[in-house]
N, C-alpha and C positions, 0 to 999 in steps of 0.2 A: 371609557365610553364604548359602548357596543355600536355596531354599525347601524342598527336600526335608529338607534337615538340619533346619530350624526345625521342620517337622511332625514329624519323628522325635524330635526333642529335647522337644518339647512333649508328644507322646503317651507317650514314655518316662517323663519326669517326673511326669506325671499318673498313669499306671499304677502306677509305684513307690510313690507316695504313697498311693494308694488301696489298694493291696495291704497295705502295712504298717498303714495305719490300720484296715482291714477285718479283717485276721487279729488284731491287737491287740484289736479289740472281741470277736471271736469267743472269744478267749482270757480274757475277763474283765477287760480292761484298765480299764474305766470302765462298769460295768453301769449306773450312774445317769445316764449320758449320754442314754439314751433314755427316761428317766421322763417328761419332758415330752411326748415324742412318743406314748407309749402312753395317756396321759390325754387328749391333743388328739383322738385317732382313737378313743377309747373302747375301747381294747384293753387296759387295765390290768386287766380281770376275766378276760381271756382268756389273755394272755401275762404271765409274770413278768418282771421287768427282765432277769434273766439270759437267759431264752430269747428275748426281744424283742432283747437285744443280740447274742446269737449268730446269730439269723435275719437281722437287718440287716447285721451284719458279713459274713455268708456272701454276701449279696447285692452287697456292695460289692467283695469279692474276686472274685466272678464277673465283675462289671462291668470290673475292672481286666485280667482275663484276656481278655475279649472286645475290649478296646482294642487289643491287640498281634496278634491273629489276622488272618490275611489273608482269611478268608471275609467276603463283603459282607453276609450276612444278620447274622452276628455282630457286625459294625461297626455295623449299624444298630441292633441291639438295645442295643449299648454307648452308642450317642448317646442313644437313648430313655431308657436306664437313667439317665444322667448328669442329663437334665432332670427325670426324676421324682425321683432322689434329692435334687436341689437344692430342688425345690419341697416335698418332704416335710418337709425340716428348715426352710426358710424359713417356712412356714406355722405352724411352732411359735413364731414370733416372737409371735403373738397370745396365746401362754400367758402369764399373769401371773408365771410363775416365771422368766421371761427377764430381768425388770426389778427393780431394787431399790426396793421400795415405800418403804422407810424414808427414801430420798433422793428421793421424789416419783414413783417409776416412770418411764415413758418420758419423755425419752431416756435416762435414766441406766440404762445397760444392765449386766447382771450376767452370767449364764450365756450370755446371747445373744451375747456377744462371740465365741464360738466358731461360733454359728450364722449370723451376718452373712458369715462367710467363705465359705459356700456361694454366695454371690453370684458369686464368682470363677468357679465352674464353668460357669455359663450362657454367657458370651461365649466361653469355650474351647470348649465343645461346639458352639456355634454356628459357630465358625471352623473347627473340624475336619470337621463333618458337613453344615453348611448354608452353606459359604462363599460360594456364588454368590447366596444370598438377600439379602445385604447388601452395599453399596458398601464399599470400602476404609475411607472416611471413618467409615461407620457402625460397622465393626468396631473401628477405632481407639478411638472414643469409648465403645463398648460395653465394651471391656476396660479402658478408664481408669476407668470407674465403679466397680468394686469396689476397685480399688487406691486410689482418692481416698476411697471410703466407710470403708474400714478404717482407713486413716491419719487422716482426719479425726475419725471418730467415736471409735474407741479412743484416738487422740492426745489428743482433748479430755478424755477420762477421766482422763489422767494429772494433771490439775489437782485431782483429787479425792484426799482422805487414803486412801480404801480402795484406790484404784488404785495409789498411791505404795507403799503396804505390799504390795499384791498382788505387785508386780514385784520386791520387794527381794530375794527368794532369787534370782530369775533374774539381776539385776544384780550382786549381791553376790558370786556365784561365777563370773562372768564375767571371764576374763582380759583381755578388751577393754573392759570397762565398769566394773568394780569400782573403778577410779581416781576415778570421780565421787563416790563417797561419802567420799573422803578430802578432796575439795576443797568440797563442799557438803552441805547437810542431805539427808535423805531425800526431802522434799517438793520441794526445789529441783532435785534431780536429776531427779525425775519430770516437774517442769515444763519442763526443758530439753529432755527427750525429747520431750515433748507439743509444743512449741513447733518443734522439727525436724520432726516428723511433719506438722504443719499446713503448715510453710513449703515443704517437699519436694513435698507434694501440690499446693499452689498453684502452685509453679514448674513442675510437669508440665502443668498445666492451661494455664498461660500459654504454655509452649513448644509444645504441640500446637496451641493457637489461633492462634499466630502462625507456625507451621510453620517454626520455627528447628531447624535440625538441631544445631546447637551446644547450644542450651538443652535440647533434647530428650536428647542424650547425657548432660548433666550431671544432669538430672532423673531419667533412667533409673537412672544410677549411684547417685544419691541415695536413691531409693525401693528400688532393689534391695539397697543396703546394709542397709537396714532387714530385709529379708526373709531375706536371707543370714546376717545377724547373729543373727536369730531361730533359724535352723537350727542355730547353733553352741550354743544353750541346750540341745539335745537331749544334748549331750555333757558340759555342763558344769554342769547344774543337777541336783543330787541328786533322785533319784526320777523323772526324766523317763523314763529307759528302766528296763525290767524283764526280768529273765532268764526269768520265767514268762509274761509277757503281751506282751513287747516294747515297749510303750509303755503309760505310766499316762495318766491323764487330762490331766496337763500336756503329756505328750509327744504326744498325740493333737491338742491345741490348737495345739502349736508345728508339727507336721508339716504342717498345712494351709497353712501360709504358702508351701509350694511352689507352689501353684496361683497365687499373685499373681506369683510368678517367672514362670510361664508366661504370665500377662497381659502382663508387661512384655516377655517375649521377642515376643510378637505385635504389641504396640505398637511395638517397636523395627524389626520388619522393615518394617511398613506405613508407618511415618515415613520410613524411609530407600528404600522402593521404592514410591512413591506411584502410579506407573503400572503396577504389577504386574498381570498378567492371570492370573487363576487358572482352573483347570479347572473346568468345570461337572459333572464326574463326581463321585459321591459319593467322599468321602475315602477313601484307601488308604495303608497304611504305606509304600508305596513310589509316592508321587504322581508325577504329570507334573510336572516342574521348571517353575517360572515363569521 
């Protein structure tokens, strides 16, 4: 794969996921999603949940559009927008509503499971727009961080009963995973998924640390399988898609895993092209090939 193809693939995947996500928010797919945001920034007395969701969704759609335009000013604005969007949501982790207080609060994460996924946008935006600011090795580990974070953190939650029950609908309706409930209990199946997530994240860390291309390939495929499998839930899980809002809250949670696929694509490129020299010019959708 050429570097130009990588950039276009990452940009296109990112723009598509943001467009669908933002549009579904504008259409009322999950108005409660921004409740913690409006509270944290003291906007709950100014904007209703509906209006806040419409406004935020509109901004996300605009960012997705600017990502694919050729104009350098729009591209710069898209980059800034990605960083601001990520920070806006990630700061909401300070809200008590993101944690399950009945289970001790932090680090037992509740609605924050969808919020920590915004960490994935930071290294993607950095690679697309500030590529020359970091070394290849720094980009490599920066993109590794959100992948490992979500696999280890959410994977660890699989050992809790609430999480085992929370993924039951996803697994039970999946033609690829429902067989697990035929062979093991609800909790055991969740434990197995959690063990896999933890193992494959650890394997990727070892592979990158030892610069083993064989292990990197295995680990990337293993991690990628998690996020690709998640995307199939959009079509197999009842209620994930909506005729009126495109995505429901469940669908919005699922589609964000495309961002981790982008992280993995960047990791794969750098791991297999360690001496690649990137242009110092600002990102363009038709970049100079490395």
